C-alpha positions in Angstrom: -29.6 29.1 50.1 -33.1 29.6 51.8 -35.2 31.4 48.9 -37.0 34.7 50.3 -40.5 33.1 50.7 -39.1 30.2 52.7 -37.3 32.9 55.0 -40.3 34.8 55.7 -42.4 31.7 56.4 -39.9 30.5 58.7 -39.6 33.9 60.6 -43.3 33.6 61.0 -42.9 30.3 62.3 -40.0 31.6 64.7 -42.3 34.4 66.3 -45.7 31.8 66.5 -43.5 29.6 68.7 -41.9 32.8 70.5 -45.6 33.7 71.3 -46.5 30.2 72.3 -43.7 28.8 74.7 -44.4 25.6 76.5 -42.8 24.2 79.5 -40.6 20.8 79.7 -42.6 17.4 79.1 -45.6 19.7 77.8 -44.4 20.9 74.5 -47.3 19.4 72.7 -48.2 22.2 70.4 -44.5 22.4 69.3 -44.4 19.1 69.0 -47.2 18.8 66.5 -46.2 21.6 64.3 -42.6 19.8 64.3 -44.2 16.5 63.4 -46.6 18.0 60.7 -43.7 20.1 58.9 -41.4 17.0 59.0 -43.7 14.6 57.6 -45.1 17.3 54.9 -41.4 16.9 53.9 -41.0 13.4 53.6 -39.6 12.5 57.2 -40.6 9.3 58.6 -41.6 10.7 61.8 -42.4 9.6 65.1 -43.9 11.2 68.1 -44.0 11.0 71.7 -40.5 9.7 72.2 -39.3 10.1 75.5 -42.4 12.2 76.4 -43.0 14.7 74.0 -40.0 14.2 71.6 -39.7 14.0 67.6 -37.7 12.2 65.5 -37.5 12.4 61.6 -35.5 10.1 59.7 -34.5 11.0 56.1 -32.7 8.0 54.4 -30.6 9.1 51.3 -28.6 6.0 50.1 -25.7 4.7 51.7 -23.5 6.6 54.0 -23.2 7.7 57.8 -26.0 8.9 60.0 -25.4 12.3 61.7 -28.0 13.5 64.1 -29.0 16.9 64.3 -30.7 18.0 67.7 -32.8 21.0 68.7 -34.6 21.5 72.0 -38.0 22.6 72.4 -39.0 23.7 75.9 -39.4 27.1 77.4 -39.2 28.6 80.9 -41.3 30.1 84.0 -40.0 33.7 82.9 -42.4 36.7 82.4 -41.1 38.4 79.3 -39.9 41.9 79.4 -38.8 42.3 75.7 -41.6 44.7 74.5 -41.2 42.8 71.3 -44.9 42.7 69.3 -45.0 38.5 69.5 -44.3 38.5 72.9 -45.3 35.9 75.1 -48.0 36.6 77.5 -48.5 32.9 78.3 -48.6 31.0 81.4 -48.9 27.5 82.5 -48.5 25.5 85.3 -45.5 23.9 86.6 -44.7 20.7 88.3 -45.7 22.3 92.0 -49.0 23.1 90.4 -48.3 26.7 90.5 -49.2 29.0 87.9 -46.3 30.6 86.2 -45.5 32.9 83.2 -43.8 31.4 80.3 -41.2 32.6 77.9 -38.5 31.3 75.1 -35.7 33.1 77.5 -33.3 30.6 76.2 -33.9 30.8 72.6 -35.3 27.1 71.8 -38.1 28.5 69.9 -34.9 29.4 67.7 -33.6 26.1 67.8 -36.5 24.4 66.5 -36.9 26.8 63.7 -33.6 26.3 62.2 -33.4 22.8 62.4 -36.9 22.6 60.6 -35.4 25.0 57.8 -32.4 22.9 57.9 -35.0 19.7 57.5 -36.4 21.6 54.6 -33.0 22.1 52.6 -31.7 18.4 53.2 -35.0 17.0 51.6 -34.9 19.8 48.8 -31.4 19.0 47.6 -30.5 15.0 48.2 -27.9 15.2 45.5 -25.4 17.5 48.0 -25.3 14.3 50.8 -25.7 10.8 51.1 -26.4 8.9 54.3 -29.3 9.4 56.9 -30.3 12.4 58.6 -31.6 11.7 62.3 -33.7 15.0 63.5 -33.9 14.9 67.3 -36.5 17.6 68.7 -36.0 17.0 72.1 -38.0 18.0 75.2 -37.2 19.3 78.7 -33.5 20.4 78.2 -34.4 23.0 80.7 -34.7 20.5 83.6 -31.9 18.4 82.3 -34.3 15.3 81.9 -35.1 15.4 78.1 -32.5 13.7 76.2 -31.9 10.9 79.1 -36.0 10.3 78.3 -35.5 10.0 74.7 -32.3 7.6 75.0 -34.4 5.4 77.5 -37.2 5.6 75.4 -35.1 3.8 72.7 -33.7 6.5 70.6 -30.8 4.5 69.2 -32.2 1.0 69.3 -35.2 2.4 67.2 -33.9 4.6 65.0 -30.1 3.7 64.9 -26.8 5.3 66.1 -25.3 8.3 64.7 -21.7 8.8 63.5 -22.0 12.4 65.0 -24.1 14.7 67.4 -24.3 17.8 65.9 -26.5 21.0 67.1 -26.5 24.9 68.3 -27.1 27.0 71.1 -28.2 30.7 70.6 -26.4 33.2 72.1 -25.6 36.6 72.5 -22.7 37.2 70.3 -23.0 39.2 66.8 -25.6 37.4 64.4 -23.3 35.9 61.9 -20.9 34.6 64.6 -20.3 30.9 65.7 -18.1 30.0 68.8 -17.0 26.2 68.4 -13.9 24.8 70.3 -12.7 21.4 71.5 -13.0 20.3 74.8 -15.4 21.1 77.9 -18.2 23.4 75.8 -20.7 23.1 78.6 -20.2 22.6 82.5 -21.9 19.7 84.4 -24.3 21.0 86.4 -26.2 19.8 89.8 -29.1 21.0 91.2 -29.9 20.3 95.1 -32.9 20.9 97.3 -32.0 21.0 101.1 -34.7 21.2 103.7 -33.6 22.3 107.2 -35.6 21.1 110.1 -36.3 23.3 112.9 -38.7 24.1 115.5 -41.5 26.5 115.1 -42.8 28.9 117.7 -43.8 32.6 118.4 -41.5 34.9 117.5 -41.4 36.5 121.2 -39.9 33.4 122.7 -37.2 32.1 120.7 -35.6 30.2 123.1 -38.5 27.6 123.0 -37.4 26.9 119.3 -35.1 26.1 116.7 -34.9 28.6 114.1 -34.7 27.4 110.8 -34.0 30.8 109.3 -30.7 31.2 111.2 -29.9 28.0 110.1 -30.5 28.6 106.6 -28.6 31.9 106.8 -25.6 30.5 108.4 -25.7 27.5 105.8 -25.8 30.3 102.9 -23.0 32.0 104.3 -20.8 28.8 105.1 -21.6 27.8 101.6 -20.0 30.7 100.0 -16.6 29.4 101.4 -16.7 26.4 99.1 -15.4 27.2 95.9 -12.9 29.9 97.6 -11.6 27.8 99.9 -12.0 24.1 99.0 -11.8 24.1 95.1 -8.3 24.7 93.7 -7.3 27.9 92.1 -6.2 25.7 88.8 -10.1 24.1 89.2 -13.4 25.8 88.0 -16.7 25.5 90.2 -19.6 27.7 90.6 -22.2 27.6 93.8 -25.2 29.3 93.6 -28.1 29.4 96.1 -30.7 30.4 94.0 -33.6 30.4 96.6 -34.2 30.6 100.3 -38.0 29.5 101.7 -39.0 29.9 105.0 -41.9 31.7 107.2 -45.1 33.1 106.6 -45.2 36.0 109.2 -42.5 37.9 110.8 -43.8 37.4 114.5 -44.0 33.4 113.8 -41.0 31.4 113.8 -41.3 28.5 111.0 -40.5 24.8 111.0 -38.5 24.4 108.5 -36.4 26.1 105.8 -35.7 25.1 102.1 -32.7 26.0 100.2 -32.1 25.6 96.2 -29.0 25.2 95.3 -27.0 25.0 91.7 -23.3 24.1 91.0 -21.3 24.0 87.9 -18.2 21.8 87.4 -15.9 20.6 84.7 -13.7 18.0 86.5 -15.6 14.8 88.3 -13.3 15.2 91.2 -14.4 18.8 91.6 -18.0 17.8 91.4 -17.6 15.0 93.9 -15.6 17.4 96.5 -18.0 20.3 96.1 -21.1 18.1 96.6 -19.9 16.5 99.5 -19.1 19.7 101.3 -22.3 21.0 100.5 -23.8 17.7 102.1 -21.0 18.2 105.0 -22.1 22.0 105.9 -25.6 21.4 105.9 -25.5 18.7 108.4 -23.2 20.1 110.6 -25.1 23.6 110.9 -28.2 21.6 111.8 -26.1 19.8 114.1 -24.8 23.1 115.5 -28.2 24.6 115.6 -29.9 21.7 117.6 -31.9 20.7 114.7 -34.4 18.1 116.0 -33.4 16.1 112.9 -30.8 15.7 110.1 -31.6 17.9 106.9 -33.4 16.4 103.8 -30.6 16.9 100.8 -31.8 15.7 97.4 -30.3 16.0 93.8 -33.3 17.5 91.5 -31.5 17.8 88.2 -28.0 16.8 86.7 -26.7 17.5 83.7 -23.3 16.2 82.4 -20.3 18.0 80.9 -20.5 18.4 77.3 -17.4 17.6 75.8 -16.8 18.8 72.3 -14.5 16.2 70.3 -11.4 17.7 69.1 -11.4 15.8 65.5 -15.0 16.4 65.1 -14.7 20.1 66.0 -11.9 20.6 63.8 -13.8 18.8 60.9 -16.9 20.7 61.6 -14.9 24.5 62.1 -13.4 24.2 58.9 -17.0 23.8 57.5 -18.4 26.5 59.2 -15.4 28.9 58.5 -16.1 28.3 54.9 -19.8 29.2 55.5 -19.4 32.4 57.5 -15.8 33.4 57.3 -12.6 32.1 59.5 -12.7 35.4 61.5 -16.4 34.8 62.4 -15.9 31.4 63.8 -14.4 32.1 67.4 -13.1 29.7 70.0 -14.8 31.0 73.5 -13.2 28.4 75.6 -15.5 26.7 78.1 -18.8 27.8 79.7 -20.3 27.7 82.9 -23.9 27.4 81.3 -25.3 23.9 81.3 -26.4 21.4 78.4 -27.9 17.7 78.4 -26.9 17.1 74.8 -23.9 15.4 75.7 -26.1 12.9 77.1 -27.0 12.1 73.4 -23.4 11.9 72.3 -22.4 9.8 75.2 -24.8 7.5 74.9 -24.5 7.1 71.3 -20.3 6.8 71.8 -20.3 9.3 69.1 -18.2 12.4 69.0 -20.2 15.7 69.7 -19.9 18.8 67.8 -21.9 21.7 69.5 -21.3 25.3 68.7 -23.1 29.0 69.6 -24.8 30.8 67.2 -24.8 34.3 67.4 -28.3 36.1 67.8 -27.5 39.2 69.0 -28.2 42.4 66.3 -25.0 43.0 64.7 -25.7 46.9 64.9 -25.0 46.8 68.7 -21.2 45.8 67.9 -20.6 48.8 65.4 -17.7 47.9 63.0 -15.3 46.3 65.4 -14.1 42.7 64.9 -11.8 42.9 68.1 -12.4 39.8 69.9 -11.9 41.8 73.2 -14.1 44.6 72.3 -17.1 42.0 71.3 -16.7 40.3 74.3 -17.2 43.4 76.2 -20.3 44.0 74.3 -21.6 40.8 74.6 -21.2 41.5 78.8 -23.6 44.4 78.5 -26.3 42.6 76.4 -29.1 40.6 78.0 -28.3 36.7 78.1 -30.2 33.5 77.7 -32.7 33.4 80.7 -33.1 37.0 80.9 -36.9 38.2 80.8 -35.2 40.9 78.0 -33.7 38.1 76.0 -34.5 37.6 72.3 -32.6 36.9 69.2 -32.7 39.1 66.4 -34.5 37.0 63.7 -32.2 37.8 61.0 -29.7 37.2 60.2 -29.8 34.8 63.0 -32.4 32.3 61.6 -30.9 32.2 58.2 -27.3 31.5 59.4 -28.5 29.1 62.1 -30.2 27.0 59.3 -26.9 27.3 56.9 -24.9 26.1 59.8 -26.9 22.9 60.5 -27.0 22.3 56.7 -23.2 23.0 56.4 -22.5 20.7 59.2 -24.7 17.8 58.1 -23.2 17.9 54.4 -19.8 17.6 56.0 -20.5 14.4 57.7 -22.8 13.1 55.2 -21.1 14.3 52.0 -22.0 13.5 48.5 -20.3 10.9 46.5 
């Protein structure tokens, strides 16, 4: 159990990280704090893995290696929580724009929980045997951090784990854990489509090829992909998140840009949806008389996170012993995405990745009914919202203990 003084210190660290968010592959301050703390705890610590990633190794006799992972990056979101430790930071994105920054997905909580777990593992080596491989990963939000660490020799340099463990804070009641076997997070693909027109004066549209009209028709046609090209027994989500074109009301632009995101679980559904997007974009351009075919590029890609059935059963039993069996719930597949699956797939290791409740329990009253809990959750700010922030306690203490308990389960003492 975390001592009161240590808990207060961890809470202060969490608030500090929340106040100082950093974008993907720019997590230098966070990585520095992580590395300093790991070294002070006796971990063999390496920085700069896959860019700004940090790896801590703690060997404690013969036994299996368990990988515990936390992601570090924040989002270009302007915080609206009103918290006294709310972020007012800004940064520069990959396109050179100044953007507000916020830990709107809870990665600051992930980092703090894993550092707390690192301290407990180092402080009581009699409770486990093996090697704790702690991975503080950059750039989860853009889907490139896990791959960058693997490509930088993560497993060749630090060993292959027997299991990949981790957690993601979510608006479940704090003290609850969500864990189930099978697809835990969907595959995600983000695309950029540039539709080419021929610009001109708004008063003479007959001399132009209007990319705004072309883009509008494309967006509307794309809405039929899921409803008409995906079987009712399968799942897909297709979102057009941005349409950018033009600068003035009386000027017809030369091009329009669409930014899309697709979520799927089955490889064949993914392939079908991506093919439909390309087919529609090219067909609408041709129908509009576009001077050239559209440019279509894949900008981000996350694989499905598959929780191994045996690993989940083993981890679930341990977590139920920690928080209570009625507080470990199977939420089924989620359409959010994560790149932690790359760490497991690349290591050929089972994955057990759970949701950590972070919502104030007072919002749920005395109810323990799952349907009622789910209804309350739907009304709360969720990850990526400018109003999302986990309640510090009991989220933090629970998150530390879930990681430690899972680690002990996979690296048991003789």
